[in-house]
C-alpha positions as a Markdown table, in Angstrom:
| # | Residue | x | y | z |
|---|---|---|---|---|
| 1 | Met | -25.0 | -9.8 | 6.0 |
| 2 | Arg | -23.9 | -6.6 | 7.8 |
| 3 | Tyr | -23.4 | -3.2 | 6.2 |
| 4 | Ala | -21.8 | 0.1 | 7.2 |
| 5 | Arg | -24.6 | 0.3 | 9.8 |
| 6 | Glu | -28.0 | -1.3 | 10.0 |
| 7 | Leu | -31.0 | 0.7 | 8.8 |
| 8 | Thr | -33.0 | 2.4 | 11.4 |
| 9 | Pro | -36.7 | 1.6 | 11.6 |
| 10 | His | -37.6 | 4.9 | 9.9 |
| 11 | Glu | -35.0 | 4.3 | 7.1 |
| 12 | Arg | -36.4 | 0.9 | 6.5 |
| 13 | Leu | -39.9 | 2.4 | 6.1 |
| 14 | Gln | -38.5 | 5.0 | 3.8 |
| 15 | Tyr | -36.9 | 2.3 | 1.6 |
| 16 | Lys | -40.1 | 0.1 | 1.5 |
| 17 | Gly | -42.3 | 3.1 | 0.8 |
| 18 | Ala | -39.9 | 4.3 | -2.0 |
| 19 | Gly | -39.4 | 7.6 | -0.2 |
| 20 | Glu | -42.7 | 7.8 | 1.6 |
| 21 | Ala | -42.8 | 6.0 | 4.9 |
| 22 | Asp | -46.6 | 6.0 | 4.9 |
| 23 | Asp | -46.6 | 3.8 | 1.8 |
| 24 | Ala | -44.2 | 1.1 | 3.2 |
| 25 | Trp | -47.1 | -1.3 | 3.7 |
| 26 | Leu | -47.4 | -1.6 | -0.1 |
| 27 | Tyr | -44.0 | -3.3 | -0.2 |
| 28 | Asp | -45.4 | -6.3 | 1.7 |
| 29 | Cys | -48.9 | -6.2 | 0.1 |
| 30 | Lys | -49.2 | -9.3 | -2.1 |
| 31 | Ser | -52.9 | -9.5 | -2.9 |
| 32 | Val | -55.8 | -7.3 | -4.0 |
| 33 | Val | -57.7 | -8.5 | -1.0 |
| 34 | Ala | -55.2 | -7.0 | 1.5 |
| 35 | Trp | -55.0 | -3.8 | -0.6 |
| 36 | Leu | -58.8 | -3.3 | -0.6 |
| 37 | Arg | -59.0 | -4.0 | 3.2 |
| 38 | His | -56.3 | -1.4 | 3.9 |
| 39 | Trp | -58.5 | 1.2 | 2.2 |
| 40 | Ser | -61.7 | 0.0 | 4.0 |
| 41 | Leu | -63.1 | -1.3 | 0.7 |
| 42 | Gly | -63.6 | -4.9 | 1.8 |
| 43 | Lys | -67.2 | -4.9 | 0.4 |
| 44 | Leu | -65.6 | -4.8 | -3.1 |
| 45 | Ile | -63.5 | -8.0 | -2.7 |
| 46 | Ala | -66.1 | -10.2 | -4.2 |
| 47 | Thr | -66.6 | -7.7 | -7.2 |
| 48 | Phe | -62.8 | -7.7 | -7.9 |
| 49 | Gln | -62.5 | -11.5 | -7.6 |
| 50 | Ala | -65.6 | -12.0 | -9.9 |
| 51 | His | -63.8 | -9.9 | -12.6 |
| 52 | Glu | -60.4 | -11.7 | -11.9 |
| 53 | Ile | -58.7 | -8.4 | -11.1 |
| 54 | Asp | -55.4 | -8.7 | -9.2 |
| 55 | Leu | -53.0 | -5.9 | -8.3 |
| 56 | Glu | -51.2 | -6.0 | -11.7 |
| 57 | Val | -54.6 | -5.5 | -13.4 |
| 58 | Ala | -56.0 | -3.0 | -10.9 |
| 59 | Ile | -53.2 | -0.5 | -11.4 |
| 60 | Asp | -54.5 | 0.2 | -14.9 |
| 61 | Leu | -58.2 | 0.6 | -14.0 |
| 62 | Lys | -60.0 | 3.8 | -15.0 |
| 63 | Glu | -63.3 | 5.3 | -13.8 |
| 64 | Glu | -65.3 | 3.8 | -16.7 |
| 65 | Asp | -63.9 | 0.3 | -15.8 |
| 66 | Leu | -65.2 | 0.7 | -12.3 |
| 67 | His | -68.6 | 1.7 | -13.6 |
| 68 | Glu | -68.7 | -1.4 | -15.8 |
| 69 | Met | -67.8 | -3.5 | -12.8 |
| 70 | Gly | -71.0 | -2.3 | -11.1 |
| 71 | Ile | -69.4 | 0.2 | -8.7 |
| 72 | Leu | -72.0 | 2.8 | -9.2 |
| 73 | Glu | -71.8 | 4.7 | -5.8 |
| 74 | Lys | -69.9 | 7.9 | -6.5 |
| 75 | Gly | -68.3 | 8.2 | -3.1 |
| 76 | Arg | -67.0 | 4.6 | -3.2 |
| 77 | Arg | -65.8 | 5.0 | -6.8 |
| 78 | Lys | -63.8 | 8.1 | -5.7 |
| 79 | Arg | -62.2 | 6.2 | -2.8 |
| 80 | Val | -61.2 | 3.4 | -5.2 |
| 81 | Leu | -59.7 | 6.0 | -7.7 |
| 82 | His | -57.8 | 7.6 | -4.8 |
| 83 | Ala | -56.4 | 4.2 | -3.8 |
| 84 | Leu | -55.4 | 3.4 | -7.4 |
| 85 | Ala | -53.6 | 6.8 | -7.8 |
| 86 | Asn | -51.6 | 6.0 | -4.6 |
| 87 | Leu | -50.8 | 2.5 | -5.9 |
| 88 | Arg | -49.5 | 4.0 | -9.2 |
| 89 | Asn | -47.4 | 6.6 | -7.5 |
| 90 | Trp | -45.8 | 4.1 | -5.3 |
| 91 | Ala | -45.1 | 1.7 | -8.2 |
| 92 | Met | -43.5 | 4.5 | -10.2 |
| 93 | Arg | -41.3 | 5.6 | -7.3 |
| 94 | Ala | -40.3 | 1.9 | -6.5 |
| 95 | Ser | -39.5 | 1.3 | -10.1 |
| 96 | Arg | -37.2 | 4.3 | -10.2 |
| 97 | Gln | -35.6 | 3.3 | -6.9 |
| 98 | Arg | -35.0 | -0.2 | -8.3 |
| 99 | Phe | -33.4 | 1.2 | -11.5 |
| 100 | Glu | -31.1 | 3.4 | -9.4 |
| 101 | Ser | -30.1 | 0.5 | -7.3 |
| 102 | Glu | -29.2 | -1.5 | -10.3 |
| 103 | Gln | -26.6 | 1.1 | -11.2 |
| 104 | Leu | -24.9 | 0.6 | -7.8 |
| 105 | Phe | -22.2 | -2.0 | -7.1 |
| 106 | Met | -23.8 | -5.0 | -5.5 |
| 107 | Gly | -27.0 | -3.0 | -5.5 |
| 108 | Arg | -25.9 | -0.9 | -2.6 |
| 109 | Tyr | -22.7 | 1.0 | -3.1 |
| 110 | Ser | -22.2 | 4.2 | -5.1 |
| 111 | Val | -18.6 | 4.1 | -6.5 |
| 112 | Ala | -16.7 | 7.4 | -6.8 |
| 113 | Gly | -13.2 | 6.1 | -7.7 |
| 114 | Thr | -11.5 | 2.9 | -8.8 |
| 115 | Ala | -7.9 | 1.8 | -8.8 |
| 116 | Asp | -5.8 | -1.4 | -9.2 |
| 117 | Trp | -3.9 | -2.4 | -6.1 |
| 118 | Gly | -1.8 | -5.5 | -6.7 |
| 119 | Ala | -4.2 | -8.4 | -6.8 |
| 120 | Tyr | -7.1 | -6.2 | -5.8 |
| 121 | Thr | -9.4 | -3.7 | -7.5 |
| 122 | Val | -10.1 | -1.1 | -4.9 |
| 123 | Met | -13.2 | 1.1 | -5.1 |
| 124 | Thr | -14.1 | 4.0 | -2.8 |
| 125 | Gly | -17.5 | 5.6 | -2.5 |
| 126 | Thr | -20.6 | 5.6 | -0.2 |
| 127 | Asp | -23.2 | 3.3 | 1.0 |
| 128 | Ala | -26.3 | 4.5 | -0.8 |
| 129 | Lys | -28.6 | 3.6 | 2.0 |
| 130 | Thr | -26.6 | 5.0 | 4.9 |
| 131 | Asn | -24.5 | 7.7 | 3.1 |
| 132 | Arg | -21.4 | 6.5 | 5.0 |
| 133 | Glu | -18.0 | 6.4 | 3.2 |
| 134 | Ile | -16.8 | 2.9 | 2.4 |
| 135 | Cys | -13.9 | 1.1 | 0.7 |
| 136 | Leu | -14.5 | -2.0 | -1.4 |
| 137 | Lys | -11.6 | -4.4 | -2.1 |
| 138 | Val | -12.4 | -6.9 | -4.9 |
| 139 | Thr | -10.4 | -9.9 | -5.8 |
| 140 | Ser | -10.9 | -13.3 | -7.5 |
| 141 | Asp | -8.2 | -14.9 | -5.3 |
| 142 | Tyr | -10.3 | -16.6 | -2.6 |
| 143 | Ala | -7.3 | -17.6 | -0.5 |
| 144 | Arg | -6.0 | -14.0 | -0.3 |
| 145 | His | -9.5 | -12.7 | 0.4 |
| 146 | Ala | -10.1 | -15.3 | 3.2 |
| 147 | Ala | -6.6 | -14.7 | 4.8 |
| 148 | Glu | -7.2 | -10.9 | 5.0 |
| 149 | Ala | -10.8 | -11.4 | 6.3 |
| 150 | His | -9.4 | -13.7 | 9.0 |
| 151 | Ala | -6.7 | -11.2 | 10.0 |
| 152 | Arg | -9.2 | -8.4 | 10.2 |
| 153 | Arg | -11.5 | -10.4 | 12.5 |
| 154 | Arg | -8.5 | -10.7 | 15.0 |
| 155 | Leu | -8.0 | -6.9 | 15.2 |
| 156 | Ser | -9.8 | -4.1 | 17.0 |
| 157 | Ser | -11.6 | -1.4 | 15.0 |
| 158 | Glu | -9.9 | 1.0 | 17.5 |
| 159 | Phe | -6.7 | 0.6 | 15.5 |
| 160 | Val | -7.8 | -0.8 | 12.1 |
| 161 | Val | -10.6 | 0.4 | 9.9 |
| 162 | Glu | -13.8 | -1.4 | 10.7 |
| 163 | Phe | -14.6 | -4.6 | 8.7 |
| 164 | Phe | -18.3 | -4.4 | 7.7 |
| 165 | Asp | -18.9 | -7.4 | 5.4 |
| 166 | Ser | -17.5 | -10.0 | 3.1 |
| 167 | Leu | -19.4 | -10.6 | -0.2 |
| 168 | Glu | -19.3 | -13.0 | -3.1 |
| 169 | Asp | -20.9 | -12.4 | -6.5 |
| 170 | Thr | -22.0 | -14.9 | -9.2 |
| 171 | Leu | -18.8 | -14.3 | -11.2 |
| 172 | Gly | -16.5 | -15.6 | -8.4 |
| 173 | Asn | -15.3 | -12.3 | -7.2 |
| 174 | Tyr | -14.9 | -11.7 | -3.5 |
| 175 | Thr | -15.5 | -8.3 | -1.9 |
| 176 | Thr | -14.4 | -6.9 | 1.4 |
| 177 | Val | -16.5 | -3.9 | 2.6 |
| 178 | Leu | -14.5 | -1.6 | 4.9 |
| 179 | Glu | -14.7 | 1.7 | 6.7 |
| 180 | Tyr | -13.1 | 4.6 | 4.8 |
| 181 | Gly | -11.6 | 8.0 | 5.6 |
| 182 | Ser | -11.3 | 11.2 | 3.6 |
| 183 | Ile | -7.5 | 11.6 | 3.8 |
| 184 | Ser | -4.5 | 9.3 | 4.0 |
| 185 | Leu | -1.3 | 10.0 | 5.9 |
| 186 | Arg | 0.4 | 10.3 | 2.6 |
| 187 | Glu | -2.0 | 13.1 | 1.5 |
| 188 | Leu | -1.6 | 14.9 | 4.8 |
| 189 | Leu | 2.2 | 14.9 | 4.7 |
| 190 | Thr | 2.4 | 16.1 | 1.0 |
| 191 | Thr | -0.3 | 18.8 | 1.3 |
| 192 | Gln | 0.1 | 20.2 | 4.8 |
| 193 | Asp | 2.8 | 21.4 | 7.2 |
| 194 | Val | 3.1 | 19.2 | 10.2 |
| 195 | Ser | 4.1 | 20.8 | 13.5 |
| 196 | Asp | 6.5 | 19.1 | 16.0 |
| 197 | Ser | 3.7 | 18.2 | 18.3 |
| 198 | Gln | 1.6 | 16.8 | 15.5 |
| 199 | Arg | 4.7 | 14.8 | 14.3 |
| 200 | Arg | 5.2 | 13.2 | 17.7 |
| 201 | His | 1.4 | 12.5 | 18.1 |
| 202 | Leu | 1.4 | 10.8 | 14.7 |
| 203 | Ala | 4.5 | 8.8 | 15.5 |
| 204 | Glu | 2.9 | 7.6 | 18.8 |
| 205 | Arg | -0.3 | 6.7 | 17.0 |
| 206 | Leu | 1.4 | 4.6 | 14.4 |
| 207 | Leu | 3.4 | 2.9 | 17.1 |
| 208 | Glu | 0.2 | 2.0 | 19.0 |
| 209 | Ile | -1.3 | 0.5 | 15.9 |
| 210 | Thr | 1.7 | -1.6 | 15.1 |
| 211 | Arg | 2.0 | -2.8 | 18.6 |
| 212 | His | -1.6 | -3.9 | 18.5 |
| 213 | Leu | -1.0 | -5.9 | 15.4 |
| 214 | His | 2.0 | -7.6 | 17.1 |
| 215 | Ala | -0.1 | -8.3 | 20.3 |
| 216 | Cys | -2.5 | -10.1 | 18.0 |
| 217 | Gly | 0.2 | -12.3 | 16.5 |
| 218 | Leu | 0.4 | -10.4 | 13.2 |
| 219 | Val | 3.2 | -8.8 | 11.2 |
| 220 | His | 2.1 | -6.2 | 8.7 |
| 221 | Ala | 5.1 | -6.4 | 6.4 |
| 222 | Asp | 4.2 | -3.4 | 4.4 |
| 223 | Leu | 3.9 | -0.3 | 6.6 |
| 224 | Arg | 3.8 | 3.0 | 4.7 |
| 225 | Pro | 1.9 | 6.3 | 4.8 |
| 226 | Asp | -0.5 | 5.2 | 2.0 |
| 227 | His | -2.0 | 2.6 | 4.4 |
| 228 | Phe | -3.1 | 4.9 | 7.2 |
| 229 | Phe | -6.3 | 6.9 | 7.0 |
| 230 | Leu | -8.0 | 9.5 | 9.2 |
| 231 | Ile | -11.5 | 8.1 | 10.2 |
| 232 | Gly | -13.4 | 10.9 | 11.9 |
| 233 | His | -10.6 | 12.2 | 14.3 |
| 234 | Val | -8.7 | 8.9 | 14.7 |
| 235 | Trp | -5.9 | 7.5 | 12.5 |
| 236 | Lys | -6.4 | 3.9 | 11.6 |
| 237 | Leu | -4.6 | 1.3 | 9.5 |
| 238 | Ala | -6.5 | 0.4 | 6.3 |
| 239 | Asp | -4.6 | -2.1 | 4.3 |
| 240 | Leu | -3.7 | -5.7 | 5.4 |
| 241 | Ser | -2.9 | -7.2 | 2.0 |
| 242 | Arg | 0.5 | -8.5 | 3.0 |
| 243 | Ala | -0.2 | -9.2 | 6.7 |
| 244 | Leu | 1.2 | -12.5 | 8.0 |
| 245 | Ser | 1.1 | -14.4 | 11.2 |
| 246 | Arg | 4.3 | -14.4 | 13.2 |
| 247 | Asp | 6.8 | -16.9 | 11.9 |
| 248 | Glu | 4.8 | -17.4 | 8.6 |
| 249 | Pro | 7.1 | -17.5 | 5.6 |
| 250 | Leu | 7.5 | -14.1 | 3.8 |
| 251 | Pro | 6.3 | -14.0 | 0.2 |
| 252 | Thr | 9.1 | -13.9 | -2.4 |
| 253 | Thr | 7.4 | -11.3 | -4.6 |
| 254 | Arg | 6.8 | -7.7 | -3.8 |
| 255 | Gly | 3.2 | -7.5 | -5.1 |
| 256 | Ala | 2.1 | -3.9 | -4.9 |
| 257 | Gln | 4.8 | -2.9 | -2.4 |
| 258 | Pro | 7.1 | -0.2 | -3.8 |
| 259 | Leu | 10.9 | -0.9 | -3.7 |
| 260 | Ala | 11.4 | 2.1 | -1.4 |
| 261 | Tyr | 9.6 | 0.2 | 1.4 |
| 262 | Cys | 11.3 | -3.2 | 1.1 |
| 263 | Ala | 13.3 | -4.3 | 4.1 |
| 264 | Pro | 16.8 | -5.7 | 3.7 |
| 265 | Glu | 15.8 | -9.3 | 4.7 |
| 266 | Phe | 13.1 | -9.3 | 2.0 |
| 267 | Ala | 15.6 | -8.0 | -0.5 |
| 268 | Ala | 18.0 | -10.8 | 0.3 |
| 269 | Leu | 15.2 | -13.3 | 0.1 |
| 270 | Ala | 13.9 | -12.0 | -3.3 |
| 271 | Leu | 17.4 | -12.1 | -4.8 |
| 272 | Ala | 18.2 | -15.5 | -3.4 |
| 273 | His | 14.9 | -16.9 | -4.7 |
| 274 | Ala | 15.6 | -15.5 | -8.1 |
| 275 | Ala | 19.0 | -17.1 | -8.1 |
| 276 | Gln | 17.6 | -20.5 | -7.1 |
| 277 | Arg | 14.8 | -20.4 | -9.7 |
| 278 | Gly | 14.4 | -23.7 | -11.4 |
| 279 | Lys | 16.4 | -25.5 | -8.7 |
| 280 | Asp | 15.1 | -27.7 | -5.9 |
| 281 | Ala | 16.5 | -25.6 | -3.0 |
| 282 | Ser | 13.9 | -23.8 | -1.0 |
| 283 | Ile | 14.7 | -20.6 | 0.8 |
| 284 | Glu | 12.4 | -19.1 | 3.5 |
| 285 | Val | 12.5 | -16.2 | 5.9 |
| 286 | Ala | 10.0 | -16.1 | 8.7 |
| 287 | Ala | 7.9 | -13.0 | 9.4 |
| 288 | His | 9.1 | -11.2 | 12.5 |
| 289 | Glu | 8.2 | -8.0 | 14.3 |
| 290 | Ser | 11.5 | -6.5 | 13.3 |
| 291 | Leu | 10.2 | -6.3 | 9.8 |
| 292 | Asp | 7.6 | -3.7 | 11.0 |
| 293 | Thr | 10.3 | -1.9 | 13.0 |
| 294 | Trp | 12.0 | -1.1 | 9.7 |
| 295 | Gly | 8.7 | -0.1 | 8.0 |
| 296 | Leu | 7.6 | 2.1 | 11.0 |
| 297 | Ala | 11.0 | 3.9 | 10.8 |
| 298 | Leu | 10.4 | 4.6 | 7.1 |
| 299 | Cys | 7.0 | 6.0 | 7.9 |
| 300 | Trp | 8.4 | 8.2 | 10.7 |
| 301 | Tyr | 11.1 | 9.5 | 8.4 |
| 302 | Glu | 8.4 | 10.9 | 6.1 |
| 303 | Leu | 6.9 | 12.8 | 9.0 |
| 304 | Phe | 10.0 | 14.9 | 8.8 |
| 305 | Ser | 10.5 | 14.9 | 5.0 |
| 306 | Gly | 7.0 | 16.0 | 4.0 |
| 307 | Gly | 6.1 | 12.6 | 2.6 |
| 308 | Leu | 9.4 | 12.1 | 0.6 |
| 309 | Pro | 10.6 | 8.5 | 1.0 |
| 310 | Leu | 14.0 | 7.8 | 2.7 |
| 311 | Tyr | 15.1 | 6.2 | -0.6 |
| 312 | Pro | 13.4 | 8.4 | -3.2 |
| 313 | His | 15.3 | 6.9 | -6.2 |
| 314 | Ala | 14.5 | 3.3 | -5.3 |
| 315 | Asn | 11.6 | 3.0 | -7.7 |
| 316 | Glu | 13.5 | 4.2 | -10.7 |
| 317 | Arg | 13.6 | 1.7 | -13.6 |
| 318 | Thr | 16.2 | -1.0 | -13.6 |
| 319 | Pro | 19.0 | 0.0 | -15.9 |
| 320 | Leu | 19.5 | -2.0 | -19.1 |
| 321 | Gly | 21.8 | -4.9 | -18.5 |
| 322 | Ala | 21.1 | -5.0 | -14.7 |
| 323 | Ser | 19.4 | -8.3 | -13.6 |
| 324 | His | 17.8 | -6.7 | -10.5 |
| 325 | Pro | 16.8 | -3.3 | -9.3 |
| 326 | Pro | 19.9 | -1.5 | -7.8 |
| 327 | His | 18.2 | -0.6 | -4.6 |
| 328 | Leu | 17.2 | -4.2 | -3.9 |
| 329 | Glu | 20.8 | -5.2 | -4.4 |
| 330 | Ala | 22.1 | -2.4 | -2.2 |
| 331 | Leu | 19.7 | -3.5 | 0.6 |
| 332 | Ala | 20.7 | -7.1 | 0.3 |
| 333 | Asp | 24.4 | -6.2 | 0.3 |
| 334 | Arg | 23.9 | -3.8 | 3.3 |
| 335 | Thr | 25.4 | -0.9 | 1.2 |
| 336 | Ala | 22.3 | 1.3 | 1.0 |
| 337 | Val | 23.1 | 4.6 | 2.7 |
| 338 | Pro | 20.2 | 6.3 | 4.6 |
| 339 | Cys | 20.4 | 10.0 | 4.9 |
| 340 | Leu | 18.5 | 11.2 | 8.0 |
| 341 | Gly | 19.5 | 14.9 | 7.9 |
| 342 | Asn | 15.9 | 16.0 | 7.8 |
| 343 | Val | 15.2 | 14.4 | 11.2 |
| 344 | Arg | 15.2 | 16.6 | 14.2 |
| 345 | Pro | 15.7 | 16.6 | 17.2 |
| 346 | Pro | 18.8 | 14.4 | 17.6 |
| 347 | Thr | 16.9 | 12.0 | 19.8 |
| 348 | Ala | 14.5 | 11.2 | 16.9 |
| 349 | Gln | 17.4 | 10.8 | 14.5 |
| 350 | His | 19.2 | 8.5 | 16.8 |
| 351 | Leu | 16.1 | 6.4 | 17.3 |
| 352 | Leu | 15.5 | 6.0 | 13.5 |
| 353 | Thr | 19.2 | 5.1 | 13.1 |
| 354 | Lys | 18.7 | 2.2 | 15.5 |
| 355 | Met | 15.4 | 1.1 | 13.9 |
| 356 | Leu | 17.0 | 1.1 | 10.4 |
| 357 | Ala | 19.7 | -1.4 | 11.3 |
| 358 | Phe | 20.3 | -3.7 | 8.4 |
| 359 | Glu | 20.4 | -6.8 | 10.6 |
| 360 | Pro | 16.9 | -7.5 | 12.0 |
| 361 | Ser | 18.3 | -8.8 | 15.3 |
| 362 | Glu | 20.0 | -5.4 | 15.9 |
| 363 | Arg | 16.7 | -3.4 | 15.6 |
| 364 | Pro | 15.1 | -2.5 | 19.0 |
| 365 | Ser | 11.8 | -4.0 | 19.9 |
| 366 | Leu | 8.8 | -1.7 | 19.8 |
| 367 | Asp | 8.6 | -1.9 | 23.6 |
| 368 | Leu | 12.0 | -0.4 | 23.8 |
| 369 | Val | 11.1 | 2.1 | 21.1 |
| 370 | Ser | 8.1 | 3.3 | 23.1 |
| 371 | Arg | 10.4 | 4.1 | 26.0 |
| 372 | His | 12.9 | 6.0 | 24.0 |
| 373 | Ala | 13.9 | 9.6 | 25.0 |
| 374 | Trp | 12.1 | 11.0 | 21.9 |
| 375 | Phe | 8.8 | 9.9 | 23.5 |
| 376 | Thr | 9.5 | 10.1 | 27.1 |
| 377 | Gly | 11.7 | 13.3 | 27.2 |
| 378 | Gly | 15.2 | 13.6 | 28.5 |
| 379 | Leu | 18.5 | 12.6 | 26.8 |
| 380 | Asp | 19.2 | 9.4 | 24.9 |
| 381 | Thr | 22.5 | 7.7 | 24.9 |
| 382 | Ser | 23.9 | 9.6 | 21.9 |
| 383 | Glu | 23.0 | 12.9 | 23.5 |
| 384 | Leu | 24.5 | 11.8 | 26.8 |
| 385 | Glu | 27.7 | 10.8 | 25.0 |
| 386 | Glu | 27.9 | 14.2 | 23.4 |
| 387 | Ser | 27.1 | 15.9 | 26.7 |
| 388 | Phe | 29.9 | 14.0 | 28.6 |
| 389 | Ser | 32.3 | 14.6 | 25.7 |
| 390 | Gly | 31.5 | 18.3 | 25.7 |
| 391 | Met | 32.0 | 18.5 | 29.5 |
| 392 | Gln | 35.3 | 16.7 | 29.3 |
| 393 | His | 36.5 | 18.9 | 26.5 |
| 394 | Ala | 35.5 | 22.1 | 28.4 |
| 395 | Gln | 37.3 | 20.8 | 31.5 |
| 396 | Glu | 40.5 | 20.1 | 29.6 |
| 397 | Leu | 40.3 | 23.6 | 28.0 |
| 398 | Thr | 39.8 | 25.2 | 31.4 |
| 399 | Gln | 42.8 | 23.3 | 32.8 |
| 400 | Arg | 45.0 | 24.4 | 29.9 |
| 401 | Gln | 43.9 | 28.0 | 30.4 |
| 402 | Leu | 44.6 | 27.8 | 34.1 |
| 403 | Gly | 48.1 | 26.3 | 33.4 |
| 404 | Ser | 48.9 | 29.0 | 31.0 |
| 405 | Leu | 47.8 | 31.7 | 33.5 |
| 406 | Ser | 49.9 | 30.1 | 36.3 |
| 407 | Ala | 52.9 | 30.0 | 34.0 |
| 408 | Trp | 52.4 | 33.7 | 33.1 |
| 409 | Leu | 52.1 | 34.7 | 36.7 |
| 410 | Arg | 55.3 | 32.8 | 37.7 |
| 411 | Ser | 57.2 | 34.4 | 34.9 |
| 412 | Asn | 56.1 | 37.9 | 35.9 |
| 413 | Gln | 56.9 | 37.6 | 39.6 |
| 414 | Pro | 59.6 | 40.2 | 40.7 |
| 415 | Ala | 63.0 | 38.7 | 41.4 |
């Protein structure tokens, strides 16, 4: 078992000594013989054994009891009383420490907040022994738990929050222990103003993380600002609940994914699956990197909108009489209209337009995205087109003005 970090030797002594490192030896002391020898009272071993006194009995001994046992030397009796007082103090501290540990989740984690997240119960708090922030994801679904743990082991903690441990309790619940940060990208965007340089830096970091997933053969399938956290000074991806291997079939249900972040191919799959319910026909859509291109574009849009989703009304309740959410139908029918007016400069707007193509095959790969003019500088194709168009228009205007001037000069020449 591995935790947020292993205890240092000093921390281990502090724990065993219930706060006093010098008393750590008592944690491993199992007999009254070892206890007496530690205090250089070995001559009393036979006396304690003759009176059948073990550590559980010794802790209650008083001075008159020692006198009755024949320990008449005042100095030796004082040393025994001092050793007994030390034993009682350690036992009291250890008992309190044990009680406090029993109030912790799994005897180790102090929980500050709890929320339901689809099939998971998510708890945030601290490791009581290392004081490091952690996130606990608890589920009774072993297959889901094992799939996520397997995916995390394939990824680098440089891009994804560190995976500390996988635990199982007696009730059949499975817990994933993860590194945790103090602020999510969603919180940052909704509470702080983001400068142009910060915006580009964040976009580049999210792109790096997504490309790392793809390099490891994974498709996230649910990218959104809620899933990125600042760990120290580094942004990392936290949630992998819907991550799939490349070409693995997409699930036909949304789970905890909001409608605003569904891709058109998933919308079409969900509606087709609902229409085929009860029939034998099976419909599958394979997970592909283009799914994350769509999700990444939605995240980047919120860098410009202050955390407001591109489709802010997508999560409204389905109207009475409608069989499916209107936004899902609009995505499936390719009639949803994205409004990118908040996105500046034009290079960024043009890039998001490409990435939000309804047809997955029309979306650029993330390799092409990384080489786009918004990241590399210069003009992209839309700006070049506008530039050439402007030059042509200016040239035509100049020619018309020159023609008008020539005509005026000819008409005003003396006969």
